[in-house]
C-alpha positions as a Markdown table, in Angstrom:
| # | Residue | x | y | z |
|---|---|---|---|---|
| 1 | Unk | -28.7 | 46.3 | -6.5 |
| 2 | Unk | -29.7 | 45.1 | -3.3 |
| 3 | Unk | -27.7 | 42.1 | -1.8 |
| 4 | Unk | -28.8 | 40.4 | 1.5 |
| 5 | Unk | -26.0 | 38.8 | 3.6 |
| 6 | Unk | -27.1 | 36.1 | 6.1 |
| 7 | Unk | -24.8 | 34.5 | 8.6 |
| 8 | Unk | -25.5 | 30.8 | 9.7 |
| 9 | Unk | -23.7 | 30.5 | 13.1 |
| 10 | Unk | -24.1 | 26.7 | 13.2 |
| 11 | Unk | -22.4 | 26.3 | 9.7 |
| 12 | Unk | -19.9 | 29.1 | 10.5 |
| 13 | Unk | -21.1 | 30.3 | 6.7 |
| 14 | Unk | -22.1 | 33.6 | 4.9 |
| 15 | Unk | -24.9 | 33.5 | 2.3 |
| 16 | Unk | -25.2 | 36.4 | -0.2 |
| 17 | Unk | -28.6 | 36.6 | -2.0 |
| 18 | Unk | -29.7 | 39.3 | -4.7 |
| 19 | Unk | -32.8 | 41.4 | -3.8 |
| 20 | Unk | -35.3 | 38.8 | -5.4 |
| 21 | Unk | -34.0 | 36.3 | -2.9 |
| 22 | Unk | -31.9 | 34.1 | -5.3 |
| 23 | Unk | -28.8 | 32.8 | -3.7 |
| 24 | Unk | -25.7 | 34.2 | -5.4 |
| 25 | Unk | -22.7 | 32.7 | -3.6 |
| 26 | Unk | -22.1 | 31.3 | -0.1 |
| 27 | Unk | -18.9 | 31.6 | 1.8 |
| 28 | Unk | -17.7 | 29.0 | 4.7 |
| 29 | Unk | -14.9 | 29.0 | 6.9 |
| 30 | Unk | -13.6 | 26.1 | 9.1 |
| 31 | Unk | -10.9 | 26.5 | 11.7 |
| 32 | Unk | -9.0 | 23.7 | 13.5 |
| 33 | Unk | -6.6 | 24.3 | 16.2 |
| 34 | Unk | -3.8 | 21.7 | 17.1 |
| 35 | Unk | -2.3 | 22.6 | 20.4 |
| 36 | Unk | 0.4 | 19.7 | 20.1 |
| 37 | Unk | 2.0 | 21.8 | 17.5 |
| 38 | Unk | 0.7 | 25.3 | 18.2 |
| 39 | Unk | -0.9 | 25.5 | 14.7 |
| 40 | Unk | -4.4 | 26.5 | 13.3 |
| 41 | Unk | -6.0 | 25.3 | 10.0 |
| 42 | Unk | -8.3 | 27.7 | 8.3 |
| 43 | Unk | -10.3 | 26.8 | 5.2 |
| 44 | Unk | -12.4 | 29.0 | 3.5 |
| 45 | Unk | -15.0 | 28.0 | 0.6 |
| 46 | Unk | -16.7 | 29.9 | -1.7 |
| 47 | Unk | -19.6 | 28.3 | -3.6 |
| 48 | Unk | -21.9 | 29.4 | -6.4 |
| 49 | Unk | -25.7 | 29.4 | -6.4 |
| 50 | Unk | -25.8 | 25.8 | -7.5 |
| 51 | Unk | -23.4 | 24.7 | -4.8 |
| 52 | Unk | -20.5 | 24.2 | -7.0 |
| 53 | Unk | -17.0 | 25.0 | -5.3 |
| 54 | Unk | -15.7 | 28.1 | -6.9 |
| 55 | Unk | -12.7 | 28.8 | -4.7 |
| 56 | Unk | -11.0 | 27.1 | -1.8 |
| 57 | Unk | -8.4 | 28.9 | 0.1 |
| 58 | Unk | -6.6 | 26.9 | 3.1 |
| 59 | Unk | -4.2 | 28.7 | 5.5 |
| 60 | Unk | -1.9 | 27.4 | 8.2 |
| 61 | Unk | -0.8 | 29.6 | 11.0 |
| 62 | Unk | 1.6 | 29.1 | 14.1 |
| 63 | Unk | 0.4 | 30.5 | 17.1 |
| 64 | Unk | 3.0 | 32.2 | 19.8 |
| 65 | Unk | 2.4 | 34.2 | 22.7 |
| 66 | Unk | 2.0 | 37.5 | 20.6 |
| 67 | Unk | -0.5 | 36.1 | 18.1 |
| 68 | Unk | -0.4 | 34.0 | 14.9 |
| 69 | Unk | 2.0 | 33.7 | 12.0 |
| 70 | Unk | 1.0 | 32.6 | 8.5 |
| 71 | Unk | 3.1 | 29.5 | 7.3 |
| 72 | Unk | 1.2 | 28.6 | 4.4 |
| 73 | Unk | -1.4 | 29.5 | 2.2 |
| 74 | Unk | -3.0 | 27.6 | -0.6 |
| 75 | Unk | -5.4 | 28.9 | -3.3 |
| 76 | Unk | -7.0 | 26.0 | -4.7 |
| 77 | Unk | -8.8 | 27.1 | -7.9 |
| 78 | Unk | -9.9 | 23.9 | -10.2 |
| 79 | Unk | -7.7 | 21.9 | -7.8 |
| 80 | Unk | -4.5 | 23.5 | -8.7 |
| 81 | Unk | -3.4 | 23.8 | -5.0 |
| 82 | Unk | -1.3 | 27.3 | -5.7 |
| 83 | Unk | 0.9 | 27.2 | -2.5 |
| 84 | Unk | 2.8 | 30.1 | -0.8 |
| 85 | Unk | 4.9 | 29.2 | 2.2 |
| 86 | Unk | 6.5 | 31.8 | 4.8 |
| 87 | Unk | 9.2 | 31.5 | 7.5 |
| 88 | Unk | 10.0 | 33.9 | 10.0 |
| 89 | Unk | 13.0 | 34.8 | 12.4 |
| 90 | Unk | 12.7 | 33.1 | 15.6 |
| 91 | Unk | 13.6 | 36.0 | 17.9 |
| 92 | Unk | 11.9 | 38.9 | 16.3 |
| 93 | Unk | 9.1 | 37.2 | 14.3 |
| 94 | Unk | 9.9 | 39.3 | 11.2 |
| 95 | Unk | 9.3 | 37.5 | 7.9 |
| 96 | Unk | 12.4 | 35.9 | 6.7 |
| 97 | Unk | 11.4 | 33.9 | 3.7 |
| 98 | Unk | 8.5 | 33.7 | 1.2 |
| 99 | Unk | 8.1 | 31.1 | -1.6 |
| 100 | Unk | 5.4 | 31.9 | -3.8 |
| 101 | Unk | 3.3 | 29.4 | -5.9 |
| 102 | Unk | 4.9 | 30.8 | -9.2 |
| 103 | Unk | 8.2 | 29.8 | -7.8 |
| 104 | Unk | 9.3 | 33.5 | -7.1 |
| 105 | Unk | 10.8 | 34.1 | -3.6 |
| 106 | Unk | 12.2 | 36.6 | -1.2 |
| 107 | Unk | 14.6 | 36.4 | 1.6 |
| 108 | Unk | 14.8 | 39.5 | 4.1 |
| 109 | Unk | 17.4 | 39.6 | 7.0 |
| 110 | Unk | 17.7 | 42.1 | 9.9 |
| 111 | Unk | 20.2 | 43.3 | 12.2 |
| 112 | Unk | 20.0 | 43.3 | 16.0 |
| 113 | Unk | 17.9 | 46.3 | 16.1 |
| 114 | Unk | 15.4 | 44.5 | 13.7 |
| 115 | Unk | 16.3 | 47.0 | 10.8 |
| 116 | Unk | 16.1 | 45.5 | 7.4 |
| 117 | Unk | 19.9 | 44.9 | 6.3 |
| 118 | Unk | 19.3 | 42.6 | 3.1 |
| 119 | Unk | 16.4 | 41.8 | 0.9 |
| 120 | Unk | 17.1 | 39.1 | -1.7 |
| 121 | Unk | 14.4 | 38.4 | -4.4 |
| 122 | Unk | 14.3 | 35.8 | -7.2 |
| 123 | Unk | 15.6 | 36.8 | -10.3 |
| 124 | Unk | 14.9 | 34.9 | -13.7 |
| 125 | Unk | 15.4 | 31.3 | -12.5 |
| 126 | Unk | 17.6 | 31.3 | -9.6 |
| 127 | Unk | 16.8 | 29.0 | -6.8 |
| 128 | Unk | 16.3 | 30.1 | -3.3 |
| 129 | Unk | 19.3 | 31.9 | -1.5 |
| 130 | Unk | 20.4 | 33.8 | 1.5 |
| 131 | Unk | 23.3 | 35.1 | -0.3 |
| 132 | Unk | 23.3 | 38.6 | -1.8 |
| 133 | Unk | 25.4 | 37.3 | -4.7 |
| 134 | Unk | 22.3 | 35.5 | -5.9 |
| 135 | Unk | 19.2 | 37.1 | -7.3 |
| 136 | Unk | 18.2 | 40.9 | -7.0 |
| 137 | Unk | 19.3 | 42.0 | -3.7 |
| 138 | Unk | 19.1 | 45.3 | -1.8 |
| 139 | Unk | 21.4 | 45.8 | 0.9 |
| 140 | Unk | 20.8 | 48.5 | 3.7 |
| 141 | Unk | 23.8 | 49.8 | 5.7 |
| 142 | Unk | 23.4 | 52.2 | 8.7 |
| 143 | Unk | 26.8 | 53.6 | 9.1 |
| 144 | Unk | 27.1 | 57.2 | 9.0 |
| 145 | Unk | 29.0 | 59.1 | 6.1 |
| 146 | Unk | 29.0 | 62.3 | 8.0 |
| 147 | Unk | 30.5 | 63.1 | 11.5 |
| 148 | Unk | 27.4 | 65.3 | 12.1 |
| 149 | Unk | 25.0 | 62.5 | 11.5 |
| 150 | Unk | 24.8 | 60.5 | 14.7 |
| 151 | Unk | 23.2 | 57.0 | 14.2 |
| 152 | Unk | 21.3 | 55.5 | 17.1 |
| 153 | Unk | 19.7 | 52.1 | 17.5 |
| 154 | Unk | 16.1 | 53.2 | 17.1 |
| 155 | Unk | 17.0 | 55.1 | 13.8 |
| 156 | Unk | 15.7 | 53.0 | 10.9 |
| 157 | Unk | 17.1 | 55.1 | 8.1 |
| 158 | Unk | 19.8 | 53.5 | 6.1 |
| 159 | Unk | 22.8 | 55.6 | 5.0 |
| 160 | Unk | 23.7 | 53.3 | 2.2 |
| 161 | Unk | 21.4 | 51.4 | -0.3 |
| 162 | Unk | 23.1 | 49.0 | -2.7 |
| 163 | Unk | 21.2 | 47.0 | -5.4 |
| 164 | Unk | 22.9 | 44.2 | -7.0 |
| 165 | Unk | 21.8 | 41.4 | -9.6 |
| 166 | Unk | 23.7 | 38.1 | -9.1 |
| 167 | Unk | 26.4 | 40.1 | -7.0 |
| 168 | Unk | 27.0 | 42.8 | -9.6 |
| 169 | Unk | 26.2 | 46.3 | -8.1 |
| 170 | Unk | 23.7 | 48.1 | -10.3 |
| 171 | Unk | 22.9 | 51.0 | -8.1 |
| 172 | Unk | 24.3 | 52.6 | -5.0 |
| 173 | Unk | 22.7 | 55.5 | -3.0 |
| 174 | Unk | 23.9 | 57.5 | -0.3 |
| 175 | Unk | 22.0 | 59.4 | 2.6 |
| 176 | Unk | 23.0 | 61.8 | 5.1 |
């Protein structure tokens, strides 16, 4: 099968055709920058050969000196507007919170060296929480268990990994 991709610069749109010239699908992307609140809105639409909307994806990014961070992603099949939102730690720009369109979520906490200390995920129908006593949590500790094991700030290997469900320890592993 031969597919021909053509980009229309004025419309900022890709069109895919099969070998006989029949249009199969077209993809368009729009971006709008808002310098007032340092955000970028990006909309991608895919249409079939009849021009009917097949999918629509909208993303909001926050710009900062080092690049962009995804704040919100909306997949819109059939007008469902399935939204996933993201938050970041201010200083490190590492991901702090994700809330998915299905209601599941994840919270991540880091130490001063930007090593992951706690990851908490949704469990059953527990609402979003930053407490390791809620949800399914994994706690990484970086303290040594052996005098021969010297931990320095660049060493990102946890020495203890504890897993909990709703605050009850279900697993504890030690590393040297």
